[in-house]
C-alpha positions as CSV (number, residue, x, y, z in Angstrom):
1,X,-83.1,-54.2,14.1
2,X,-84.4,-52.8,10.8
3,X,-83.3,-49.3,11.8
4,X,-79.7,-50.5,12.6
5,X,-79.5,-52.2,9.2
6,X,-80.8,-49.0,7.6
7,X,-78.1,-46.9,9.3
8,X,-75.3,-49.3,8.3
9,X,-76.5,-49.3,4.7
10,X,-76.6,-45.5,4.6
11,X,-73.1,-45.3,6.1
12,X,-71.7,-47.7,3.6
13,X,-73.3,-45.9,0.7
14,X,-71.9,-42.6,1.9
15,X,-68.4,-44.0,2.2
16,X,-68.6,-45.5,-1.3
17,X,-69.8,-42.2,-2.7
18,X,-66.9,-40.3,-1.0
19,X,-64.4,-42.7,-2.4
20,X,-65.8,-42.4,-5.9
21,X,-65.7,-38.5,-5.7
22,X,-62.1,-38.6,-4.5
23,X,-61.1,-40.9,-7.4
24,X,-62.7,-38.4,-9.9
25,X,-60.6,-35.4,-8.5
26,X,-57.3,-34.6,-10.2
27,X,-54.2,-35.3,-8.1
28,X,-52.3,-32.0,-7.5
29,X,-48.5,-32.1,-8.0
30,X,-46.5,-31.1,-5.0
31,X,-44.8,-27.7,-5.2
32,X,-41.4,-27.8,-6.7
33,X,-38.5,-28.1,-4.3
34,X,-36.0,-25.2,-4.4
35,X,-32.5,-25.9,-3.3
36,X,-30.9,-22.9,-1.6
37,X,-28.2,-21.2,-3.7
38,X,-24.6,-22.1,-2.8
39,X,-22.7,-19.6,-0.6
40,X,-20.3,-17.4,-2.4
41,X,-17.0,-19.2,-2.8
42,X,-13.5,-17.7,-2.6
43,X,-12.9,-15.8,-5.8
44,X,-10.0,-14.1,-7.5
45,X,-10.4,-10.7,-9.1
46,X,-8.8,-7.4,-10.1
47,X,-8.9,-4.3,-7.9
48,X,-7.8,-0.7,-8.0
49,X,-6.1,1.0,-5.1
50,X,-5.0,4.4,-3.9
51,X,-3.2,5.8,-0.9
52,X,-2.3,9.1,0.7
53,X,0.1,9.4,3.6
54,X,3.1,11.0,5.3
55,X,6.8,10.1,5.3
56,X,9.3,10.1,8.1
57,X,12.7,10.0,6.2
58,X,16.3,9.7,7.1
59,X,19.7,8.9,5.5
60,X,22.6,6.9,6.8
61,X,25.4,9.3,6.0
62,X,26.9,11.7,3.4
63,X,29.9,10.5,1.5
64,X,32.4,12.7,-0.5
65,X,36.0,12.4,-1.6
66,X,38.4,13.7,1.1
67,X,42.1,14.0,1.3
68,X,44.2,11.0,2.3
69,X,44.6,10.8,6.1
70,X,41.4,12.9,6.7
71,X,38.4,11.7,8.7
72,X,34.8,12.6,8.2
73,X,31.8,12.5,10.6
74,X,28.2,13.3,9.7
75,X,26.1,15.4,12.1
76,X,22.3,15.9,12.3
77,X,21.5,14.4,8.9
78,X,17.8,14.0,8.1
79,X,14.7,15.2,6.3
80,X,11.5,16.9,7.2
81,X,8.3,15.0,6.7
82,X,6.5,15.1,3.3
83,X,3.3,13.8,1.7
84,X,3.0,10.8,-0.5
85,X,0.4,9.7,-3.0
86,X,0.0,6.5,-5.0
87,X,-2.2,4.6,-7.4
88,X,-2.1,1.0,-8.4
89,X,-3.8,-2.1,-9.8
90,X,-3.9,-5.5,-8.1
91,X,-5.2,-9.0,-8.2
92,X,-6.6,-11.1,-5.4
93,X,-5.9,-14.8,-5.9
94,X,-8.0,-16.0,-2.9
95,X,-9.1,-14.9,0.5
96,X,-5.6,-14.7,1.9
97,X,-3.1,-13.8,-0.9
98,X,-3.1,-10.7,-3.2
99,X,-0.6,-8.7,-5.2
100,X,-0.5,-5.2,-6.8
101,X,1.7,-2.8,-8.7
102,X,1.8,0.9,-7.6
103,X,3.2,4.1,-8.9
104,X,4.0,6.5,-6.0
105,X,5.0,10.2,-5.8
106,X,6.8,11.3,-2.6
107,X,6.8,15.1,-2.2
108,X,9.8,17.3,-1.6
109,X,11.3,16.9,1.9
110,X,13.8,19.5,3.2
111,X,17.3,18.2,3.9
112,X,19.4,19.3,6.8
113,X,22.8,18.0,8.1
114,X,26.5,18.7,8.2
115,X,29.8,16.9,8.2
116,X,33.1,17.7,9.8
117,X,36.4,16.9,8.2
118,X,39.7,16.8,10.2
119,X,43.1,16.3,8.6
120,X,46.7,17.3,9.5
121,X,46.7,21.1,9.4
122,X,43.0,21.3,8.4
123,X,39.7,21.5,10.1
124,X,36.4,22.1,8.2
125,X,32.7,21.9,8.5
126,X,30.1,21.7,5.7
127,X,26.5,22.6,6.4
128,X,24.1,21.1,3.8
129,X,20.7,22.1,2.7
130,X,18.3,21.3,-0.1
131,X,15.4,19.0,-0.7
132,X,14.7,15.6,-2.2
133,X,11.7,13.9,-3.8
134,X,11.0,10.5,-5.3
135,X,9.0,8.6,-7.9
136,X,8.6,5.0,-6.9
137,X,7.4,2.0,-9.0
138,X,6.9,-1.1,-6.9
139,X,5.4,-4.6,-7.1
140,X,3.9,-5.8,-3.8
141,X,2.6,-9.1,-2.3
142,X,0.4,-9.3,0.7
143,X,-0.9,-12.1,3.1
144,X,-4.2,-11.4,4.8
145,X,-4.2,-13.1,8.2
146,X,-7.9,-13.6,8.8
147,X,-10.9,-11.5,9.5
148,X,-12.5,-10.5,12.8
149,X,-15.4,-8.1,13.0
150,X,-14.8,-7.1,9.3
151,X,-11.2,-6.1,10.2
152,X,-8.4,-8.0,8.4
153,X,-4.7,-7.6,9.5
154,X,-2.1,-8.1,6.8
155,X,1.6,-8.1,6.1
156,X,3.5,-7.7,2.9
157,X,6.7,-6.9,1.0
158,X,7.6,-5.1,-2.2
159,X,10.5,-4.6,-4.6
160,X,10.9,-2.0,-7.4
161,X,12.7,1.1,-8.3
162,X,12.9,4.7,-7.0
163,X,13.9,7.8,-8.9
164,X,15.5,10.0,-6.2
165,X,15.9,13.6,-7.1
166,X,18.0,16.2,-5.2
167,X,17.0,19.8,-5.7
168,X,18.4,23.1,-4.5
169,X,21.4,21.5,-2.8
170,X,23.8,23.9,-1.2
171,X,27.0,23.5,0.9
172,X,27.9,26.3,3.3
173,X,31.5,25.6,4.4
174,X,33.8,26.9,7.0
175,X,37.4,25.8,7.3
176,X,40.7,26.6,9.1
177,X,43.8,25.6,7.1
178,X,45.4,27.7,8.8
179,X,43.4,30.9,8.6
180,X,39.6,31.1,8.6
181,X,37.9,30.6,5.2
182,X,34.2,30.7,4.2
183,X,32.8,29.3,1.0
184,X,29.4,28.5,-0.5
185,X,28.8,25.9,-3.3
186,X,25.7,25.5,-5.3
187,X,24.7,22.2,-7.0
188,X,22.6,21.5,-10.0
189,X,19.4,19.4,-9.5
190,X,20.0,15.8,-10.2
191,X,18.1,12.5,-10.1
192,X,18.8,8.8,-10.6
193,X,17.1,5.4,-10.4
194,X,17.9,3.0,-7.5
195,X,16.7,-0.4,-6.4
196,X,14.0,0.0,-3.8
197,X,12.3,-2.4,-1.4
198,X,9.6,-2.2,1.3
199,X,7.9,-4.1,4.1
200,X,4.2,-3.5,4.9
201,X,1.8,-4.1,7.7
202,X,-1.7,-2.8,8.4
203,X,-5.4,-3.3,9.0
204,X,-8.1,-3.5,6.3
205,X,-11.8,-2.8,6.9
206,X,-14.3,-4.1,4.4
207,X,-17.0,-1.5,4.1
208,X,-19.0,-3.5,1.6
209,X,-18.2,-6.5,-0.8
210,X,-16.6,-4.1,-3.3
211,X,-14.9,-1.4,-1.2
212,X,-12.2,-1.7,1.5
213,X,-10.4,0.9,3.6
214,X,-6.8,0.4,4.8
215,X,-4.6,1.9,7.5
216,X,-1.0,0.8,6.8
217,X,2.6,1.3,7.8
218,X,5.5,0.8,5.3
219,X,9.2,0.7,5.8
220,X,10.9,1.9,2.6
221,X,14.5,1.6,1.5
222,X,15.0,3.9,-1.5
223,X,18.7,3.6,-2.2
224,X,21.1,6.5,-2.6
225,X,20.8,10.1,-4.0
226,X,23.3,12.7,-5.3
227,X,23.3,16.3,-6.4
228,X,24.5,17.4,-9.7
229,X,27.6,19.5,-10.7
230,X,28.8,22.1,-8.2
231,X,29.8,25.8,-8.7
232,X,31.4,28.0,-6.1
233,X,29.6,31.3,-5.3
234,X,32.5,33.3,-6.9
235,X,32.8,31.0,-9.9
236,X,36.4,30.2,-8.9
237,X,35.8,26.5,-9.3
238,X,33.1,24.2,-10.7
239,X,32.7,20.6,-11.9
240,X,31.3,17.2,-11.0
241,X,30.3,16.6,-7.4
242,X,31.5,13.6,-5.4
243,X,28.8,14.0,-2.7
244,X,26.4,11.1,-2.2
245,X,23.6,10.8,0.3
246,X,23.7,7.1,1.3
247,X,20.8,4.7,2.1
248,X,17.6,6.8,2.1
249,X,15.0,5.1,4.3
250,X,11.5,6.1,5.4
251,X,8.8,5.1,7.9
252,X,5.5,5.8,6.1
253,X,1.9,5.9,7.5
254,X,-0.8,5.6,4.8
255,X,-4.6,5.6,4.5
256,X,-5.7,3.7,1.5
257,X,-8.8,2.4,-0.3
258,X,-9.4,-0.6,-2.6
259,X,-12.2,-1.1,-5.2
260,X,-12.9,-4.6,-6.3
261,X,-13.7,-4.7,-10.0
262,X,-15.5,-8.1,-9.9
263,X,-16.9,-8.5,-6.4
264,X,-18.9,-11.7,-5.7
265,X,-22.6,-11.7,-6.9
266,X,-25.4,-10.9,-4.4
267,X,-27.8,-13.9,-4.1
268,X,-31.6,-13.3,-3.8
269,X,-33.5,-15.5,-1.5
270,X,-35.5,-18.2,-3.4
271,X,-39.2,-17.6,-4.2
272,X,-41.6,-19.9,-2.3
273,X,-44.9,-20.9,-4.0
274,X,-47.8,-22.2,-2.0
275,X,-49.8,-25.1,-3.2
Protein backbone atom coordinates (compact mmCIF):
# COMPACT_ATOMS: atom_id res chain seq x y z
CA UNK A 1 0.00 0.00 0.00
CA UNK A 2 2.82 2.35 0.83
CA UNK A 3 4.41 1.74 -2.59
CA UNK A 4 1.16 2.58 -4.41
CA UNK A 5 0.84 5.83 -2.48
CA UNK A 6 4.46 6.65 -3.33
CA UNK A 7 3.80 6.08 -7.05
CA UNK A 8 0.68 8.27 -7.03
CA UNK A 9 2.55 11.03 -5.21
CA UNK A 10 5.44 10.86 -7.72
CA UNK A 11 3.02 11.00 -10.69
CA UNK A 12 1.18 14.00 -9.25
CA UNK A 13 4.44 15.82 -8.62
CA UNK A 14 5.61 15.14 -12.19
CA UNK A 15 2.31 16.45 -13.66
CA UNK A 16 2.45 19.62 -11.54
CA UNK A 17 6.07 20.18 -12.58
CA UNK A 18 5.22 19.76 -16.31
CA UNK A 19 2.31 22.23 -16.03
CA UNK A 20 4.52 24.77 -14.31
CA UNK A 21 7.22 24.44 -17.01
CA UNK A 22 4.64 24.88 -19.79
CA UNK A 23 3.28 27.99 -18.09
CA UNK A 24 6.78 29.49 -18.00
CA UNK A 25 7.30 28.99 -21.83
CA UNK A 26 6.40 31.90 -24.17
CA UNK A 27 3.39 31.32 -26.40
CA UNK A 28 4.49 31.38 -30.08
CA UNK A 29 2.26 33.41 -32.43
CA UNK A 30 0.79 31.46 -35.34
CA UNK A 31 2.37 32.12 -38.73
CA UNK A 32 0.71 34.97 -40.64
CA UNK A 33 -2.02 34.00 -43.04
CA UNK A 34 -1.37 34.95 -46.69
CA UNK A 35 -4.38 35.52 -48.88
CA UNK A 36 -3.72 34.47 -52.47
CA UNK A 37 -3.42 37.38 -54.88
CA UNK A 38 -6.54 38.12 -56.95
CA UNK A 39 -6.53 36.80 -60.49
CA UNK A 40 -5.76 39.33 -63.20
CA UNK A 41 -8.95 41.14 -64.12
CA UNK A 42 -10.03 42.34 -67.52
CA UNK A 43 -8.03 45.41 -68.41
CA UNK A 44 -7.98 48.07 -71.03
CA UNK A 45 -4.79 49.20 -72.64
CA UNK A 46 -2.99 50.60 -75.63
CA UNK A 47 -1.37 48.44 -78.29
CA UNK A 48 0.66 48.83 -81.46
CA UNK A 49 -0.05 46.80 -84.58
CA UNK A 50 1.46 46.03 -87.98
CA UNK A 51 0.37 43.97 -90.99
CA UNK A 52 1.73 42.69 -94.28
CA UNK A 53 -0.41 41.07 -96.93
CA UNK A 54 -1.53 40.74 -100.52
CA UNK A 55 -4.43 42.31 -102.39
CA UNK A 56 -6.84 40.83 -104.92
CA UNK A 57 -8.41 43.89 -106.57
CA UNK A 58 -11.11 44.66 -109.10
CA UNK A 59 -13.23 47.52 -110.43
CA UNK A 60 -16.87 47.62 -111.43
CA UNK A 61 -16.49 49.48 -114.73
CA UNK A 62 -14.79 52.30 -116.63
CA UNK A 63 -16.90 55.36 -117.35
CA UNK A 64 -16.23 58.06 -119.94
CA UNK A 65 -18.26 60.58 -121.90
CA UNK A 66 -19.56 59.07 -125.15
CA UNK A 67 -21.68 60.42 -128.01
CA UNK A 68 -25.46 60.49 -127.62
CA UNK A 69 -27.01 57.25 -128.78
CA UNK A 70 -23.81 55.24 -128.27
CA UNK A 71 -23.49 52.24 -125.97
CA UNK A 72 -20.46 51.13 -123.97
CA UNK A 73 -19.49 47.72 -122.56
CA UNK A 74 -16.44 47.02 -120.39
CA UNK A 75 -14.41 43.86 -120.98
CA UNK A 76 -11.82 42.13 -118.78
CA UNK A 77 -11.36 44.98 -116.32
CA UNK A 78 -9.15 44.09 -113.35
CA UNK A 79 -5.83 44.43 -111.58
CA UNK A 80 -2.90 42.23 -110.74
CA UNK A 81 -2.24 41.45 -107.10
CA UNK A 82 -0.02 43.76 -105.06
CA UNK A 83 1.53 43.87 -101.57
CA UNK A 84 0.17 45.93 -98.69
CA UNK A 85 1.75 47.20 -95.47
CA UNK A 86 0.21 49.01 -92.52
CA UNK A 87 0.99 50.32 -89.05
CA UNK A 88 -1.41 51.45 -86.38
CA UNK A 89 -2.21 52.14 -82.75
CA UNK A 90 -5.20 50.76 -80.88
CA UNK A 91 -6.95 50.52 -77.53
CA UNK A 92 -8.49 47.43 -75.93
CA UNK A 93 -11.49 48.35 -73.76
CA UNK A 94 -12.07 44.88 -72.32
CA UNK A 95 -11.63 41.23 -73.28
CA UNK A 96 -14.05 41.44 -76.23
CA UNK A 97 -13.97 44.96 -77.72
CA UNK A 98 -11.06 46.93 -79.20
CA UNK A 99 -10.45 49.68 -81.74
CA UNK A 100 -7.49 50.95 -83.74
CA UNK A 101 -6.44 53.51 -86.34
CA UNK A 102 -4.13 52.41 -89.16
CA UNK A 103 -2.18 53.92 -92.01
CA UNK A 104 -1.85 51.54 -94.95
CA UNK A 105 0.12 51.59 -98.20
CA UNK A 106 -1.11 49.41 -101.04
CA UNK A 107 1.53 48.88 -103.71
CA UNK A 108 1.18 49.40 -107.44
CA UNK A 109 -1.16 46.95 -109.17
CA UNK A 110 -1.13 46.69 -112.96
CA UNK A 111 -4.45 47.56 -114.61
CA UNK A 112 -5.87 45.78 -117.63
CA UNK A 113 -9.19 46.05 -119.43
CA UNK A 114 -11.02 47.39 -122.44
CA UNK A 115 -14.30 48.93 -123.45
CA UNK A 116 -16.23 48.72 -126.68
CA UNK A 117 -18.29 51.61 -128.02
CA UNK A 118 -21.00 51.18 -130.64
CA UNK A 119 -22.87 54.09 -132.22
CA UNK A 120 -24.59 54.73 -135.56
CA UNK A 121 -21.80 54.66 -138.14
CA UNK A 122 -19.11 54.03 -135.50
CA UNK A 123 -17.51 51.02 -133.83
CA UNK A 124 -14.52 51.39 -131.52
CA UNK A 125 -12.51 49.59 -128.88
CA UNK A 126 -10.22 51.08 -126.24
CA UNK A 127 -7.57 48.90 -124.58
CA UNK A 128 -6.43 50.34 -121.26
CA UNK A 129 -3.22 49.81 -119.31
CA UNK A 130 -1.52 51.46 -116.36
CA UNK A 131 -1.28 50.92 -112.61
CA UNK A 132 -2.83 52.14 -109.40
CA UNK A 133 -1.77 52.42 -105.77
CA UNK A 134 -3.40 53.68 -102.58
CA UNK A 135 -2.71 55.30 -99.24
CA UNK A 136 -5.45 54.40 -96.76
CA UNK A 137 -6.23 55.91 -93.34
CA UNK A 138 -8.91 53.95 -91.49
CA UNK A 139 -10.50 53.66 -88.03
CA UNK A 140 -11.53 50.08 -87.15
CA UNK A 141 -13.56 48.40 -84.41
CA UNK A 142 -13.37 44.69 -83.58
CA UNK A 143 -15.35 42.20 -81.51
CA UNK A 144 -13.41 39.21 -80.14
CA UNK A 145 -15.71 36.17 -80.03
CA UNK A 146 -14.08 34.11 -77.27
CA UNK A 147 -10.87 32.14 -76.88
CA UNK A 148 -10.27 28.42 -77.40
CA UNK A 149 -6.76 26.91 -77.05
CA UNK A 150 -5.28 30.45 -77.14
CA UNK A 151 -7.01 31.18 -80.49
CA UNK A 152 -9.54 34.03 -80.66
CA UNK A 153 -11.78 34.51 -83.73
CA UNK A 154 -12.84 38.10 -84.37
CA UNK A 155 -14.91 40.26 -86.71
CA UNK A 156 -14.70 43.97 -87.37
CA UNK A 157 -15.49 46.94 -89.57
CA UNK A 158 -13.73 50.15 -90.53
CA UNK A 159 -14.29 53.50 -92.21
CA UNK A 160 -11.84 56.12 -93.46
CA UNK A 161 -10.32 57.57 -96.59
CA UNK A 162 -8.29 56.23 -99.51
CA UNK A 163 -5.99 58.25 -101.77
CA UNK A 164 -6.23 56.38 -105.08
CA UNK A 165 -3.47 57.16 -107.58
CA UNK A 166 -3.47 56.14 -111.25
CA UNK A 167 -0.02 56.06 -112.89
CA UNK A 168 1.13 55.45 -116.47
CA UNK A 169 -2.40 55.21 -117.82
CA UNK A 170 -2.64 54.60 -121.58
CA UNK A 171 -5.46 54.10 -124.06
CA UNK A 172 -4.73 52.15 -127.25
CA UNK A 173 -7.77 52.66 -129.42
CA UNK A 174 -9.05 51.12 -132.66
CA UNK A 175 -12.14 52.47 -134.44
CA UNK A 176 -14.07 52.17 -137.69
CA UNK A 177 -16.09 55.28 -138.62
CA UNK A 178 -16.00 54.29 -141.60
CA UNK A 179 -12.41 53.50 -142.31
CA UNK A 180 -9.98 51.94 -139.86
CA UNK A 181 -8.23 54.29 -137.45
CA UNK A 182 -5.66 53.68 -134.72
CA UNK A 183 -4.79 56.07 -131.90
CA UNK A 184 -2.78 56.09 -128.68
CA UNK A 185 -3.51 58.47 -125.81
CA UNK A 186 -1.24 59.05 -122.80
CA UNK A 187 -2.56 60.31 -119.48
CA UNK A 188 -0.89 62.22 -116.67
CA UNK A 189 -0.60 60.58 -113.26
CA UNK A 190 -3.42 61.60 -110.94
CA UNK A 191 -4.71 60.84 -107.46
CA UNK A 192 -7.70 61.78 -105.35
CA UNK A 193 -9.20 61.04 -101.92
CA UNK A 194 -12.31 58.88 -101.58
CA UNK A 195 -14.46 57.55 -98.77
CA UNK A 196 -13.36 54.00 -97.95
CA UNK A 197 -14.82 51.26 -95.78
CA UNK A 198 -13.92 47.69 -94.85
CA UNK A 199 -15.17 44.49 -93.23
CA UNK A 200 -12.72 42.23 -91.35
CA UNK A 201 -12.62 38.67 -90.01
CA UNK A 202 -9.78 36.55 -88.69
CA UNK A 203 -8.07 34.50 -86.02
CA UNK A 204 -5.72 35.80 -83.32
CA UNK A 205 -3.18 33.67 -81.42
CA UNK A 206 -1.82 35.01 -78.12
CA UNK A 207 1.84 34.02 -78.02
CA UNK A 208 2.32 35.57 -74.57
CA UNK A 209 0.44 38.20 -72.49
CA UNK A 210 1.95 41.06 -74.49
CA UNK A 211 2.24 39.67 -78.03
CA UNK A 212 -0.48 38.43 -80.43
CA UNK A 213 -0.30 37.14 -84.01
CA UNK A 214 -3.24 37.55 -86.42
CA UNK A 215 -4.29 35.93 -89.68
CA UNK A 216 -7.04 38.08 -91.20
CA UNK A 217 -9.19 38.71 -94.26
CA UNK A 218 -10.47 42.16 -95.22
CA UNK A 219 -12.96 43.26 -97.85
CA UNK A 220 -12.06 46.83 -98.88
CA UNK A 221 -14.16 49.32 -100.83
CA UNK A 222 -11.83 52.14 -101.90
CA UNK A 223 -14.08 54.37 -104.01
CA UNK A 224 -13.19 55.61 -107.51
CA UNK A 225 -10.02 56.60 -109.37
CA UNK A 226 -9.26 58.66 -112.47
CA UNK A 227 -6.22 59.43 -114.63
CA UNK A 228 -5.09 62.98 -115.31
CA UNK A 229 -5.15 65.03 -118.53
CA UNK A 230 -4.72 63.17 -121.81
CA UNK A 231 -2.48 63.78 -124.82
CA UNK A 232 -2.68 61.98 -128.16
CA UNK A 233 0.55 60.41 -129.39
CA UNK A 234 0.82 62.90 -132.28
CA UNK A 235 -0.12 65.89 -130.09
CA UNK A 236 -3.16 66.51 -132.29
CA UNK A 237 -5.40 66.78 -129.23
CA UNK A 238 -5.05 67.09 -125.45
CA UNK A 239 -7.06 68.18 -122.44
CA UNK A 240 -8.95 66.96 -119.35
CA UNK A 241 -9.90 63.30 -119.25
CA UNK A 242 -13.46 62.11 -118.65
CA UNK A 243 -12.36 58.53 -117.81
CA UNK A 244 -13.24 57.24 -114.33
CA UNK A 245 -12.54 53.80 -112.88
CA UNK A 246 -15.57 53.10 -110.73
CA UNK A 247 -15.85 51.30 -107.39
CA UNK A 248 -12.45 49.83 -106.62
CA UNK A 249 -12.73 46.82 -104.31
CA UNK A 250 -10.26 44.31 -102.94
CA UNK A 251 -10.12 41.00 -101.07
CA UNK A 252 -7.05 41.18 -98.83
CA UNK A 253 -5.24 38.49 -96.86
CA UNK A 254 -2.99 39.77 -94.05
CA UNK A 255 -0.59 38.49 -91.42
CA UNK A 256 -0.42 40.88 -88.48
CA UNK A 257 1.06 41.31 -85.01
CA UNK A 258 -0.06 43.25 -81.93
CA UNK A 259 2.12 44.46 -79.05
CA UNK A 260 0.28 45.34 -75.83
CA UNK A 261 1.88 48.37 -74.20
CA UNK A 262 0.49 47.66 -70.72
CA UNK A 263 -0.04 43.93 -70.42
CA UNK A 264 -1.39 42.61 -67.08
CA UNK A 265 1.21 42.16 -64.28
CA UNK A 266 2.61 38.70 -63.58
CA UNK A 267 1.82 37.60 -59.98
CA UNK A 268 4.47 35.77 -57.91
CA UNK A 269 3.29 32.91 -55.70
CA UNK A 270 3.11 33.91 -51.98
CA UNK A 271 6.02 33.15 -49.66
CA UNK A 272 5.26 30.52 -47.04
CA UNK A 273 6.96 30.71 -43.63
CA UNK A 274 7.22 27.73 -41.36
CA UNK A 275 6.65 28.14 -37.61
